[in-house]
LUMDOFI-170554 format. One record per residue: x, y negated, z of N, C-alpha, C in turn; residue number from 1; residue in three letters. Coordinates in steps of 0.02 Angstrom, whole numbers. Layout:
BEGIN
+--------+--------+--------+--------+--------+--------+--------+--------+--------+-----+-----+
|    n_x |    n_y |    n_z |   ca_x |   ca_y |   ca_z |    c_x |    c_y |    c_z |   n | res |
+--------+--------+--------+--------+--------+--------+--------+--------+--------+-----+-----+
|      X |      Y |      Z |      X |      Y |      Z |      X |      Y |      Z | NUM | ALA |
...
+--------+--------+--------+--------+--------+--------+--------+--------+--------+-----+-----+
//
This chain:
BEGIN
+--------+--------+--------+--------+--------+--------+--------+--------+--------+-----+-----+
|    n_x |    n_y |    n_z |   ca_x |   ca_y |   ca_z |    c_x |    c_y |    c_z |   n | res |
+--------+--------+--------+--------+--------+--------+--------+--------+--------+-----+-----+
|   1421 |  -2116 |   3146 |   1351 |  -2111 |   3124 |   1345 |  -2134 |   3052 |   1 | MET |
|   1381 |  -2188 |   3035 |   1380 |  -2214 |   2967 |   1410 |  -2163 |   2920 |   2 | LYS |
|   1465 |  -2131 |   2942 |   1498 |  -2079 |   2900 |   1452 |  -2020 |   2889 |   3 | ASN |
|   1416 |  -2001 |   2941 |   1370 |  -1944 |   2935 |   1315 |  -1959 |   2885 |   4 | LEU |
|   1290 |  -2020 |   2885 |   1238 |  -2041 |   2838 |   1265 |  -2039 |   2766 |   5 | SER |
|   1326 |  -2061 |   2756 |   1357 |  -2060 |   2689 |   1365 |  -1989 |   2664 |   6 | LEU |
|   1386 |  -1943 |   2709 |   1397 |  -1873 |   2691 |   1330 |  -1841 |   2671 |   7 | ILE |
|   1277 |  -1854 |   2710 |   1211 |  -1825 |   2695 |   1186 |  -1852 |   2629 |   8 | ILE |
|   1195 |  -1917 |   2616 |   1173 |  -1947 |   2552 |   1212 |  -1917 |   2493 |   9 | ASN |
|   1276 |  -1904 |   2504 |   1318 |  -1874 |   2451 |   1296 |  -1803 |   2435 |  10 | GLY |
|   1282 |  -1764 |   2488 |   1259 |  -1694 |   2479 |   1192 |  -1694 |   2443 |  11 | VAL |
|   1147 |  -1739 |   2462 |   1081 |  -1744 |   2431 |   1088 |  -1762 |   2357 |  12 | MET |
|   1133 |  -1808 |   2340 |   1143 |  -1828 |   2271 |   1168 |  -1769 |   2229 |  13 | ALA |
|   1216 |  -1731 |   2257 |   1243 |  -1672 |   2221 |   1188 |  -1620 |   2212 |  14 | VAL |
|   1147 |  -1608 |   2264 |   1093 |  -1560 |   2260 |   1043 |  -1579 |   2206 |  15 | ALA |
|   1026 |  -1643 |   2202 |    979 |  -1666 |   2152 |   1007 |  -1656 |   2081 |  16 | ILE |
|   1071 |  -1670 |   2073 |   1103 |  -1660 |   2007 |   1102 |  -1586 |   1987 |  17 | ILE |
|   1119 |  -1542 |   2034 |   1120 |  -1470 |   2021 |   1049 |  -1446 |   2003 |  18 | ILE |
|   1000 |  -1468 |   2042 |    931 |  -1449 |   2029 |    908 |  -1473 |   1960 |  19 | LEU |
|    927 |  -1533 |   1941 |    909 |  -1561 |   1875 |    940 |  -1519 |   1819 |  20 | PHE |
|   1003 |  -1500 |   1827 |   1038 |  -1459 |   1776 |   1004 |  -1390 |   1769 |  21 | VAL |
|    986 |  -1360 |   1827 |    953 |  -1294 |   1826 |    885 |  -1298 |   1791 |  22 | LEU |
|    847 |  -1349 |   1804 |    781 |  -1357 |   1772 |    788 |  -1365 |   1697 |  23 | VAL |
|    836 |  -1407 |   1675 |    848 |  -1418 |   1603 |    868 |  -1352 |   1570 |  24 | ILE |
|    913 |  -1313 |   1601 |    937 |  -1250 |   1573 |    880 |  -1200 |   1567 |  25 | ARG |
|    838 |  -1194 |   1618 |    782 |  -1147 |   1617 |    732 |  -1166 |   1562 |  26 | ASN |
|    723 |  -1230 |   1553 |    675 |  -1252 |   1503 |    699 |  -1234 |   1433 |  27 | LYS |
|    763 |  -1244 |   1419 |    789 |  -1228 |   1352 |    792 |  -1153 |   1340 |  28 | SER |
|    805 |  -1113 |   1392 |    808 |  -1040 |   1384 |    740 |  -1008 |   1375 |  29 | ASN |
|    688 |  -1039 |   1402 |    622 |  -1008 |   1402 |    575 |  -1037 |   1349 |  30 | SER |
|    600 |  -1078 |   1304 |    557 |  -1111 |   1256 |    520 |  -1061 |   1212 |  31 | THR |
|    555 |  -1005 |   1191 |    526 |   -958 |   1144 |    484 |   -904 |   1175 |  32 | ASN |
|    492 |   -892 |   1240 |    456 |   -835 |   1268 |    413 |   -850 |   1329 |  33 | ASP |
|    409 |   -913 |   1350 |    366 |   -931 |   1406 |    306 |   -970 |   1382 |  34 | GLN |
|    248 |   -957 |   1409 |    189 |   -995 |   1388 |    195 |  -1068 |   1409 |  35 | PRO |
|    171 |  -1112 |   1365 |    169 |  -1183 |   1379 |     97 |  -1205 |   1379 |  36 | VAL |
|     75 |  -1235 |   1435 |      5 |  -1255 |   1440 |     -2 |  -1326 |   1417 |  37 | SER |
|    -48 |  -1337 |   1370 |    -58 |  -1404 |   1344 |   -133 |  -1412 |   1328 |  38 | ASN |
|   -165 |  -1459 |   1363 |   -237 |  -1472 |   1353 |   -277 |  -1407 |   1361 |  39 | ASN |
|   -263 |  -1370 |   1414 |   -299 |  -1308 |   1431 |   -289 |  -1252 |   1379 |  40 | ASN |
|   -238 |  -1258 |   1335 |   -224 |  -1206 |   1285 |   -154 |  -1179 |   1297 |  41 | THR |
|   -148 |  -1112 |   1299 |    -83 |  -1082 |   1309 |    -54 |  -1061 |   1242 |  42 | THR |
|      7 |  -1082 |   1226 |     38 |  -1064 |   1163 |    104 |  -1028 |   1177 |  43 | THR |
|    126 |   -986 |   1131 |    187 |   -948 |   1138 |    232 |   -962 |   1078 |  44 | TYR |
|    296 |   -949 |   1088 |    342 |   -952 |   1032 |    325 |   -896 |    984 |  45 | GLY |
|    347 |   -901 |    920 |    330 |   -851 |    869 |    359 |   -783 |    888 |  46 | LYS |
|    317 |   -732 |    888 |    339 |   -665 |    905 |    373 |   -632 |    845 |  47 | LEU |
|    418 |   -584 |    857 |    454 |   -552 |    801 |    413 |   -497 |    768 |  48 | PRO |
|    353 |   -515 |    746 |    310 |   -468 |    711 |    283 |   -501 |    648 |  49 | ILE |
|    260 |   -459 |    600 |    231 |   -485 |    539 |    182 |   -433 |    512 |  50 | ALA |
|    142 |   -453 |    464 |     97 |   -405 |    432 |     95 |   -416 |    357 |  51 | TYR |
|     77 |   -362 |    321 |     72 |   -365 |    249 |      2 |   -342 |    229 |  52 | ILE |
|    -32 |   -381 |    189 |    -97 |   -362 |    162 |    -85 |   -314 |    104 |  53 | ASN |
|    -96 |   -250 |    115 |    -80 |   -198 |     66 |   -121 |   -206 |      3 |  54 | VAL |
|   -185 |   -223 |      9 |   -227 |   -232 |    -51 |   -197 |   -285 |    -97 |  55 | ASP |
|   -178 |   -341 |    -68 |   -149 |   -395 |   -107 |    -82 |   -374 |   -137 |  56 | SER |
|    -41 |   -340 |    -97 |     24 |   -316 |   -121 |     16 |   -271 |   -182 |  57 | LEU |
|    -29 |   -222 |   -177 |    -38 |   -175 |   -233 |    -68 |   -209 |   -294 |  58 | LEU |
|   -108 |   -262 |   -283 |   -138 |   -297 |   -338 |    -87 |   -339 |   -377 |  59 | MET |
|    -33 |   -361 |   -343 |     15 |   -406 |   -375 |     84 |   -375 |   -385 |  60 | HIS |
|     96 |   -317 |   -357 |    161 |   -284 |   -366 |    163 |   -250 |   -434 |  61 | TYR |
|    208 |   -271 |   -477 |    209 |   -247 |   -546 |    218 |   -172 |   -552 |  62 | GLN |
|    259 |   -143 |   -509 |    269 |    -70 |   -510 |    203 |    -34 |   -498 |  63 | PHE |
|    164 |    -58 |   -450 |     99 |    -28 |   -434 |     51 |    -37 |   -493 |  64 | ALA |
|     52 |    -95 |   -525 |      9 |   -107 |   -583 |     28 |    -62 |   -642 |  65 | LYS |
|     94 |    -55 |   -654 |    117 |    -12 |   -709 |     99 |     61 |   -695 |  66 | ASP |
|    107 |     83 |   -632 |     90 |    152 |   -614 |     16 |    164 |   -623 |  67 | ALA |
|    -25 |    116 |   -604 |    -97 |    122 |   -611 |   -119 |    125 |   -684 |  68 | ASN |
|    -88 |     83 |   -725 |   -104 |     83 |   -797 |    -83 |    149 |   -829 |  69 | GLU |
|    -26 |    175 |   -809 |     -2 |    239 |   -835 |    -51 |    295 |   -817 |  70 | SER |
|    -74 |    294 |   -755 |   -122 |    345 |   -732 |   -188 |    340 |   -770 |  71 | LEU |
|   -212 |    279 |   -780 |   -274 |    269 |   -818 |   -267 |    295 |   -889 |  72 | ILE |
|   -210 |    281 |   -921 |   -197 |    305 |   -989 |   -199 |    382 |   -992 |  73 | THR |
|   -167 |    414 |   -943 |   -168 |    487 |   -940 |   -239 |    514 |   -929 |  74 | LYS |
|   -277 |    480 |   -886 |   -346 |    501 |   -874 |   -387 |    496 |   -939 |  75 | GLN |
|   -378 |    441 |   -975 |   -415 |    432 |  -1038 |   -395 |    483 |  -1090 |  76 | GLU |
|   -330 |    500 |  -1094 |   -307 |    551 |  -1140 |   -338 |    619 |  -1124 |  77 | ASP |
|   -338 |    635 |  -1059 |   -368 |    699 |  -1037 |   -442 |    702 |  -1054 |  78 | SER |
|   -477 |    646 |  -1040 |   -549 |    644 |  -1054 |   -562 |    651 |  -1129 |  79 | ARG |
|   -520 |    619 |  -1170 |   -529 |    623 |  -1242 |   -518 |    695 |  -1267 |  80 | ALA |
|   -467 |    728 |  -1239 |   -453 |    797 |  -1258 |   -512 |    842 |  -1241 |  81 | THR |
|   -537 |    836 |  -1179 |   -593 |    878 |  -1157 |   -656 |    863 |  -1198 |  82 | ILE |
|   -670 |    799 |  -1209 |   -730 |    780 |  -1247 |   -728 |    808 |  -1319 |  83 | ASN |
|   -668 |    802 |  -1350 |   -661 |    828 |  -1418 |   -673 |    903 |  -1422 |  84 | SER |
|   -643 |    940 |  -1375 |   -651 |   1013 |  -1374 |   -723 |   1032 |  -1355 |  85 | LYS |
|   -753 |    993 |  -1310 |   -822 |   1008 |  -1289 |   -871 |    996 |  -1347 |  86 | ALA |
|   -859 |    943 |  -1387 |   -901 |    929 |  -1445 |   -895 |    984 |  -1497 |  87 | ASN |
|   -833 |   1006 |  -1508 |   -822 |   1061 |  -1556 |   -856 |   1125 |  -1532 |  88 | GLN |
|   -851 |   1138 |  -1468 |   -883 |   1198 |  -1439 |   -960 |   1195 |  -1447 |  89 | PHE |
|   -988 |   1135 |  -1433 |  -1061 |   1127 |  -1439 |  -1084 |   1138 |  -1511 |  90 | GLN |
|  -1045 |   1115 |  -1559 |  -1062 |   1126 |  -1629 |  -1063 |   1201 |  -1645 |  91 | MET |
|  -1015 |   1238 |  -1618 |  -1012 |   1310 |  -1630 |  -1070 |   1346 |  -1597 |  92 | GLU |
|  -1089 |   1323 |  -1537 |  -1147 |   1353 |  -1503 |  -1210 |   1340 |  -1543 |  93 | VAL |
|  -1219 |   1279 |  -1568 |  -1278 |   1262 |  -1608 |  -1280 |   1304 |  -1672 |  94 | ASP |
|  -1222 |   1314 |  -1702 |  -1219 |   1355 |  -1762 |  -1237 |   1427 |  -1747 |  95 | GLU |
|  -1213 |   1452 |  -1691 |  -1230 |   1521 |  -1670 |  -1306 |   1529 |  -1660 |  96 | TYR |
|  -1336 |   1480 |  -1625 |  -1408 |   1483 |  -1614 |  -1447 |   1481 |  -1680 |  97 | LYS |
|  -1424 |   1438 |  -1725 |  -1459 |   1433 |  -1790 |  -1456 |   1499 |  -1828 |  98 | ARG |
|  -1397 |   1532 |  -1826 |  -1390 |   1596 |  -1860 |  -1433 |   1650 |  -1828 |  99 | LYS |
|  -1437 |   1650 |  -1761 |  -1478 |   1699 |  -1726 |  -1552 |   1691 |  -1744 | 100 | ARG |
|  -1574 |   1628 |  -1746 |  -1644 |   1614 |  -1762 |  -1662 |   1634 |  -1834 | 101 | GLU |
|  -1613 |   1629 |  -1879 |  -1625 |   1644 |  -1949 |  -1601 |   1714 |  -1968 | 102 | ASN |
|  -1582 |   1754 |  -1918 |  -1557 |   1822 |  -1931 |  -1501 |   1822 |  -1984 | 103 | ASN |
|  -1455 |   1774 |  -1976 |  -1401 |   1767 |  -2025 |  -1341 |   1813 |  -2011 | 104 | ALA |
|  -1339 |   1843 |  -1953 |  -1284 |   1890 |  -1939 |  -1296 |   1956 |  -1975 | 105 | PHE |
|  -1242 |   1986 |  -1999 |  -1248 |   2048 |  -2036 |  -1272 |   2105 |  -1992 | 106 | LEU |
|  -1254 |   2102 |  -1927 |  -1275 |   2155 |  -1880 |  -1280 |   2126 |  -1810 | 107 | SER |
|  -1313 |   2163 |  -1767 |  -1318 |   2144 |  -1696 |  -1249 |   2144 |  -1664 | 108 | LEU |
|  -1208 |   2192 |  -1685 |  -1140 |   2197 |  -1658 |  -1100 |   2133 |  -1674 | 109 | ASP |
|  -1109 |   2108 |  -1735 |  -1074 |   2046 |  -1756 |  -1099 |   1987 |  -1715 | 110 | ARG |
|  -1163 |   1983 |  -1701 |  -1192 |   1929 |  -1661 |  -1165 |   1932 |  -1590 | 111 | ALA |
|  -1158 |   1993 |  -1564 |  -1131 |   2000 |  -1496 |  -1057 |   1980 |  -1492 | 112 | ASN |
|  -1020 |   1996 |  -1544 |   -949 |   1976 |  -1547 |   -943 |   1899 |  -1545 | 113 | GLN |
|   -986 |   1866 |  -1583 |   -985 |   1792 |  -1585 |  -1005 |   1763 |  -1517 | 114 | GLU |
|  -1054 |   1794 |  -1485 |  -1075 |   1771 |  -1418 |  -1019 |   1779 |  -1368 | 115 | ALA |
|   -983 |   1835 |  -1371 |   -926 |   1847 |  -1326 |   -869 |   1797 |  -1339 | 116 | ASN |
|   -858 |   1782 |  -1403 |   -806 |   1733 |  -1421 |   -824 |   1664 |  -1392 | 117 | ARG |
|   -886 |   1645 |  -1399 |   -908 |   1580 |  -1372 |   -905 |   1578 |  -1296 | 118 | LEU |
|   -920 |   1633 |  -1263 |   -916 |   1637 |  -1190 |   -844 |   1628 |  -1167 | 119 | GLU |
|   -798 |   1661 |  -1203 |   -726 |   1654 |  -1187 |   -703 |   1582 |  -1198 | 120 | LYS |
|   -726 |   1553 |  -1254 |   -707 |   1484 |  -1269 |   -733 |   1436 |  -1215 | 121 | LYS |
|   -794 |   1450 |  -1190 |   -823 |   1409 |  -1137 |   -780 |   1414 |  -1074 | 122 | LYS |
|   -758 |   1475 |  -1056 |   -715 |   1485 |   -997 |   -648 |   1451 |  -1006 | 123 | ASN |
|   -620 |   1456 |  -1067 |   -555 |   1424 |  -1081 |   -561 |   1348 |  -1074 | 124 | ASP |
|   -618 |   1321 |  -1097 |   -629 |   1249 |  -1093 |   -634 |   1226 |  -1020 | 125 | LEU |
|   -668 |   1266 |   -979 |   -674 |   1250 |   -908 |   -606 |   1254 |   -874 | 126 | GLN |
|   -567 |   1304 |   -892 |   -499 |   1311 |   -864 |   -455 |   1253 |   -883 | 127 | GLU |
|   -460 |   1232 |   -947 |   -421 |   1174 |   -970 |   -440 |   1111 |   -931 | 128 | LEU |
|   -505 |   1101 |   -920 |   -529 |   1043 |   -882 |   -501 |   1045 |   -810 | 129 | ASN |
|   -502 |   1104 |   -779 |   -476 |   1111 |   -711 |   -401 |   1097 |   -709 | 130 | ASP |
|   -364 |   1123 |   -759 |   -291 |   1112 |   -761 |   -274 |   1038 |   -771 | 131 | ASN |
|   -311 |   1005 |   -816 |   -298 |    934 |   -828 |   -313 |    893 |   -766 | 132 | LEU |
|   -367 |    910 |   -731 |   -385 |    875 |   -669 |   -331 |    885 |   -616 | 133 | SER |
|   -306 |    946 |   -611 |   -253 |    961 |   -563 |   -189 |    923 |   -580 | 134 | LYS |
|   -172 |    920 |   -644 |   -113 |    883 |   -666 |   -119 |    809 |   -648 | 135 | GLN |
|   -178 |    781 |   -660 |   -189 |    710 |   -644 |   -182 |    697 |   -570 | 136 | LEU |
|   -208 |    743 |   -529 |   -202 |    735 |   -456 |   -129 |    737 |   -435 | 137 | MET |
|    -90 |    782 |   -465 |    -19 |    788 |   -449 |     19 |    725 |   -470 | 138 | GLN |
|      2 |    699 |   -530 |     33 |    637 |   -554 |     17 |    579 |   -507 | 139 | ILE |
|    -47 |    575 |   -487 |    -68 |    521 |   -442 |    -33 |    526 |   -375 | 140 | GLN |
|    -26 |    587 |   -349 |      8 |    597 |   -285 |     82 |    577 |   -291 | 141 | GLN |
|    113 |    597 |   -346 |    184 |    580 |   -356 |    194 |    505 |   -362 | 142 | LYS |
|    149 |    471 |   -398 |    154 |    398 |   -404 |    144 |    364 |   -337 | 143 | MET |
|     97 |    389 |   -297 |     84 |    361 |   -230 |    146 |    369 |   -186 | 144 | SER |
|    178 |    427 |   -190 |    238 |    439 |   -150 |    295 |    393 |   -173 | 145 | GLU |
|    303 |    385 |   -239 |    355 |    340 |   -265 |    343 |    269 |   -242 | 146 | GLN |
|    280 |    248 |   -245 |    262 |    180 |   -224 |    277 |    170 |   -150 | 147 | LEU |
|    255 |    219 |   -108 |    267 |    214 |    -37 |    342 |    214 |    -21 | 148 | ARG |
|    380 |    259 |    -54 |    452 |    263 |    -42 |    487 |    198 |    -63 | 149 | ASP |
|    465 |    170 |   -119 |    494 |    107 |   -143 |    483 |     51 |    -93 | 150 | THR |
|    422 |     45 |    -68 |    406 |     -8 |    -20 |    442 |      3 |     46 | 151 | ILE |
|    442 |     65 |     71 |    475 |     80 |    135 |    550 |     66 |    131 | 152 | ASN |
|    582 |     87 |     76 |    654 |     75 |     68 |    668 |      0 |     64 | 153 | ALA |
|    626 |    -36 |     29 |    635 |   -109 |     24 |    627 |   -142 |     92 | 154 | PHE |
|    576 |   -121 |    131 |    564 |   -153 |    195 |    622 |   -144 |    243 | 155 | MET |
|    657 |    -87 |    240 |    716 |    -78 |    282 |    771 |   -128 |    264 | 156 | LYS |
|    781 |   -138 |    199 |    831 |   -187 |    177 |    809 |   -258 |    196 | 157 | GLU |
|    745 |   -271 |    183 |    717 |   -338 |    197 |    725 |   -356 |    271 | 158 | TYR |
|    715 |   -308 |    315 |    715 |   -322 |    386 |    785 |   -327 |    416 | 159 | ASN |
|    836 |   -307 |    379 |    905 |   -317 |    404 |    919 |   -391 |    414 | 160 | LYS |
|    890 |   -432 |    371 |    899 |   -505 |    376 |    847 |   -536 |    422 | 161 | LYS |
|    784 |   -513 |    417 |    729 |   -547 |    453 |    720 |   -525 |    525 | 162 | ASN |
|    744 |   -465 |    542 |    745 |   -441 |    612 |    677 |   -439 |    646 | 163 | LYS |
|    625 |   -416 |    610 |    561 |   -407 |    642 |    562 |   -344 |    686 | 164 | TYR |
|    528 |   -347 |    742 |    521 |   -288 |    784 |    464 |   -243 |    761 | 165 | GLN |
|    415 |   -273 |    726 |    357 |   -236 |    704 |    328 |   -268 |    641 | 166 | LEU |
|    317 |   -227 |    589 |    284 |   -250 |    528 |    223 |   -206 |    517 | 167 | ILE |
|    164 |   -236 |    517 |    101 |   -198 |    513 |     73 |   -202 |    442 | 168 | ILE |
|     46 |   -145 |    419 |     10 |   -147 |    355 |    -64 |   -158 |    369 | 169 | SER |
|    -93 |   -203 |    331 |   -164 |   -220 |    342 |   -201 |   -209 |    277 | 170 | ASN |
|   -253 |   -167 |    279 |   -293 |   -151 |    219 |   -365 |   -176 |    230 | 171 | THR |
|   -385 |   -223 |    189 |   -454 |   -251 |    193 |   -471 |   -272 |    265 | 172 | SER |
|   -422 |   -301 |    299 |   -430 |   -326 |    368 |   -453 |   -270 |    416 | 173 | SER |
|   -434 |   -208 |    402 |   -452 |   -152 |    445 |   -412 |   -151 |    510 | 174 | ASP |
|   -348 |   -168 |    505 |   -304 |   -162 |    563 |   -298 |   -227 |    604 | 175 | ASN |
|   -308 |   -283 |    571 |   -299 |   -347 |    605 |   -364 |   -387 |    601 | 176 | ILE |
|   -391 |   -403 |    658 |   -452 |   -443 |    659 |   -437 |   -517 |    650 | 177 | LEU |
|   -380 |   -539 |    677 |   -360 |   -609 |    669 |   -285 |   -614 |    678 | 178 | TYR |
|   -254 |   -655 |    637 |   -182 |   -669 |    644 |   -167 |   -736 |    613 | 179 | ALA |
|   -120 |   -772 |    644 |    -98 |   -835 |    615 |    -68 |   -822 |    546 | 180 | GLU |
|    -79 |   -867 |    500 |    -54 |   -860 |    431 |     22 |   -854 |    429 | 181 | LYS |
|     55 |   -883 |    478 |    129 |   -882 |    478 |    156 |   -811 |    488 | 182 | SER |
|    114 |   -764 |    512 |    136 |   -695 |    521 |    126 |   -654 |    457 | 183 | TYR |
|     93 |   -682 |    407 |     80 |   -646 |    344 |    140 |   -655 |    297 | 184 | ASP |
|    175 |   -599 |    283 |    234 |   -602 |    239 |    219 |   -570 |    171 | 185 | ILE |
|    155 |   -561 |    155 |    135 |   -526 |     93 |    164 |   -559 |     31 | 186 | THR |
|    155 |   -623 |     24 |    176 |   -659 |    -37 |    252 |   -654 |    -46 | 187 | ALA |
|    289 |   -664 |      9 |    362 |   -661 |      5 |    386 |   -591 |    -15 | 188 | GLU |
|    358 |   -540 |     18 |    378 |   -471 |      4 |    359 |   -452 |    -68 | 189 | VAL |
|    300 |   -472 |    -91 |    278 |   -456 |   -159 |    325 |   -487 |   -210 | 190 | THR |
|    344 |   -550 |   -199 |    390 |   -583 |   -246 |    457 |   -548 |   -248 | 191 | LYS |
|    484 |   -531 |   -190 |    549 |   -497 |   -188 |    546 |   -428 |   -219 | 192 | LEU |
|    491 |   -392 |   -208 |    482 |   -326 |   -239 |    479 |   -332 |   -315 | 193 | LEU |
|    442 |   -382 |   -339 |    436 |   -393 |   -411 |    503 |   -412 |   -442 | 194 | ASN |
|    541 |   -454 |   -407 |    608 |   -473 |   -432 |    653 |   -412 |   -436 | 195 | ASP |
|    649 |   -370 |   -385 |    690 |   -309 |   -383 |    669 |   -261 |   -439 | 196 | ARG |
|    604 |   -254 |   -449 |    579 |   -208 |   -501 |    597 |   -233 |   -571 | 197 | TYR |
|    592 |   -299 |   -582 |    609 |   -328 |   -647 |    683 |   -318 |   -662 | 198 | ALA |
|    725 |   -323 |   -610 |    798 |   -315 |   -620 |    815 |   -244 |   -640 | 199 | ALA |
|    775 |   -195 |   -619 |    789 |   -125 |   -635 |    763 |   -104 |   -703 | 200 | LYS |
|    720 |   -144 |   -733 |    690 |   -126 |   -798 |    741 |   -131 |   -854 | 201 | LYS |
+--------+--------+--------+--------+--------+--------+--------+--------+--------+-----+-----+
//
């Protein structure tokens, strides 16, 4: 009877040790993915996701700033060209009207020739304006594609080290209503992009 009691106590001691080891192992394995309840609040380990505030990125990424400045310069040049030609055209129209009012043309045929010339010049000016607008749109589209391709290519390289499962772009808080600041990688990505861009200059 005494031997039986010793055997049962020994088995119980071994069972308690095994149970203790299993509990410790489960606790260490589940630290990052199991909810932990503390003071009625459930918290989780950090998920493998991140987000980038695109507005902030574009505001501080030097490539984006340079591209924007280049586009603005081209827009101003186009506007200056159109304004100069439009002013010249208006002066010619005013001169034509003055001559018509004062009967300064040698003949009606000559007045009609001048009117036709001015009409053609007006059409040419409109066509030039349309072409310059189209060129600017193409330049803007090309710059947007270059910017997107640059960021996408960088993010692939960046994530080889960081191993995120999901990186979200957030514009003016449209996509994310709330997120912990630790999930925001905008500043880090912007700095790395700027360092990369500066090295290529």
